[in-house]
N, C-alpha and C positions, 0 to 999 in steps of 0.2 A: 645372319645366323651362321653361315659357313665360317666367317671370320671369327666369330665368338667361339665356335667349337675348336678351331685351330689354335687360338690363344690358350684355351683350356688345356689342350694336349701338350703345348710347349711351355706351360708354366710349371715350375717346380712346386711340388707339394710334399707334405710329410705323410708317410704311410707307416702303419704299425705292423710289426711282424706278428702274424697270428700263429705260425708254426714253422719249424725247421725239420725236414725229414731227410734221413740218410738214404741215398740211392746206391752209392758205391763208396769205396774207401776214400775217394777224393771228390765226390759229387754230392751236393745237397739241393733239395728243392725247398724254396722259401715261399711260403704263402703269406700274402700281404692283405691287410685291411686298408683299402684306399678310399677315403671318405668321398672324394669328388671325382671318381673314375667315370669317364664319359662312355665307356664301352669300347670293345676292341673287336677285331676280326682275327680269325685263325691265321697265323703266319706273321703277325706284327711283332714289334719289339718295344722295349722301353729303355730309358736311360736311368742309371743309378748314380748318385753323387755322394761322395764321402768327403768330409771336411775335417782335417786334423786339428789338433789343439794349437798348432802353430799357424793355422790359416791355410795350409796347403790343401788344394782341392784336386780330387781325382774323379773322373767320370768314365763310366763304361756302359756299353749297350748290352742288353741281354734279351734274348728271344722270350716271348711270353709262352709259358708251358701249358697254360690252361685254355680251355675252350671258351668262346664267348658265353657269358652267362654264369660261368663258374668263378669262384674266388680267384683273384689275380695271383699267379704263381710264376716264379722264375726258377730255372735250374742252373746251378753254378758249379763249374769244375774248378777245383783249386789248382793254381799254378804256383809252384814254390817261389818263383821270382816275380810274382804278380804284386801289384800295389793294392788291388781291391779284392780279388777272389780269396786270399787267405783270411781276410777279416770276415767276409760273408760266409765262408764255409766253416771256419774254426771258432770264431768268437761271437757271432750273431746269435741271439736267443729270442724266444718268443717274448713279446712286450717291448722289444727295442724299436726305435724309430729309424726310418730310412727316408732319404729324399729321393724322389723320382719324378719323372715326367713321361708322358705318353698318352695313348699309344702312338707309335711312329711307324711309317712305312705303309705302302699300298700296293707294291709290285708283287710281293711274295705271298699274298693272301689267297685263300680259297673259300668260295661259297658254294653250296650245293648246286646252284644254277650254273656254275662254271663247268659242270659235268665231269667226265672222265672217260675211260677208267684212269685211275691215278697210279702213277709210278713214283714212289717216294724213295729217294736215295739219301742215306745218312752216313756220314763219316764221324764217328765219335760223338761228341756233344751236339753235332748237327742234327741229331734226332729231336731236339727240343721243340722247334716250331712244327715239325712233322707230327709230333704227338698231339699238339693243339689241333691240327687238321683232322687227325683220326678221331679225336674226341668230339670235334664239331660235327663230323659226319654222323657219329652215333647219336648225339643229342638231337640232331635235326631229323633223324629217321631216314637219312639218305641211303639209297641202295647202290650208290656208285661203287663199283669194285675197286679195291685198293690192294696194291702190292708194295710192301716195304722191304727194301734191301738195306740192311744195316751192317756196316763194316766197323769192326772193333778189334783191338789188339788181342784181347782175351775175353772169355765169357764173363769173368768177374767185373769187367769194365763196361758191360752192357747196361745202359741206363734204362730204367723202367722195365726191366726184364720180366718181372712177374706180370705186370700189366700187359705187356706185349704178347706174352705167352698165352694170355687169356683174351686175346683180341676178339672183337665181335664178328659175327658171321659176315662174310664178304671181305674181310681183311686178312690178307696172307702176309706173314712175317717170315723173312728169310735172313739168316745171319751168315756172315763170313768172318772168321777169326784169323787174323793175319799173322799173329806172333806165336800164340800157344793155344792148343786145343785140348780139352779134357779127354780122358780115355773113352773110347766109344763114340766120339764126335762124328756125326753123320752129315753135318752141314758143310758149307764151303770153307776153304782154308787158304784162299789167296786174295790178293788185292783186287778191287773191282776194276776189270779191264774190259776191252771190247768183247772178248769171248764170253765172259761172265754175263755181261749185259745182254748179249745175244740169247743167252739161256733164259733169262728171267724177265726181260722187258716185254711189254705188250706189243703185239704186231702193230706196225705203223698204220695199217689199214683201219684199225679201231680208233684212230685219232686220240691216243692217250695224252694226258696232261702230266708233265713231269715237274716235281719239286725236288731239287738237290741242294743239300746243305751240309757244310763241313769245312775242313781246311781248304785253303785256296787250291792247292795241288789236286786234291780229290775232286773238287767241284769242276775245275777246268777240264780234267781228264774225262770224267763221266759225261759232261755236257758235250764236249767235242766228239766223243765216241758215238753218242746218240745222234747228233746231227749228221755225222758221216754215214750212219746207218739208215738215214732217211727221215729222221724226226724233224719236223719244221722247227727252226730256232725259236719262233714265238710261242711254241708249246713246251719249251724247256725253260723253266724258271729256276734261277739260282740265287743262293745267298751263301756268302763265304766269309771266313775269318782267316787271320794270319796262321802261320804254321803252328803256332802255339795256342791259338784261340784267344778269346777275351781274357783279360787279366783283372 
């Protein structure tokens, strides 16, 4: 049975686009109708494959933005020099077909039984799998405390802003805007460093569980700072992408 399930996850299948929602000027959330989806865990990802008319194939991995039990969704940031993201964000429409396979990954997942409190650290579009975790917590009725620190260049680039601003009880969302802040901004205004983590992180004695996702430089810096502060390395889970993210 385990082998059959693995083959299903690693087999390409055709999904239909159910909806495309605008998140920011360069980010779209794509909801997919996947006929043979085996189910996923919060924090997993999937692969998307595009095939050109000349036969050229491009594959990219995207974190799953939806919680287990919800319609499958990915959130894609457009990169002007990307091969895949411009098509997904600018040209894809409801009713179109996409090839995908998944779910993939077992290290970055969270289940209510894993406990907490949870410290979620997001750099840019690294918030996507963390949103899945937050939604999963709410859907399962978990009371695990959650603190999300989200680093973005500007407020307009914050993904899921309305949803995060209305987070469920027990979920605290903190923003730091590193490039531009609107008038009257009362949040943080600097990159996430050891001093900022010291302000927002759960005390080590509470045995927090950390999920950090974003550009490689962001993830390496925050994870190293936390370990230096006394967090056990096995309690700091990381997922990273290149300096420009997926394309």
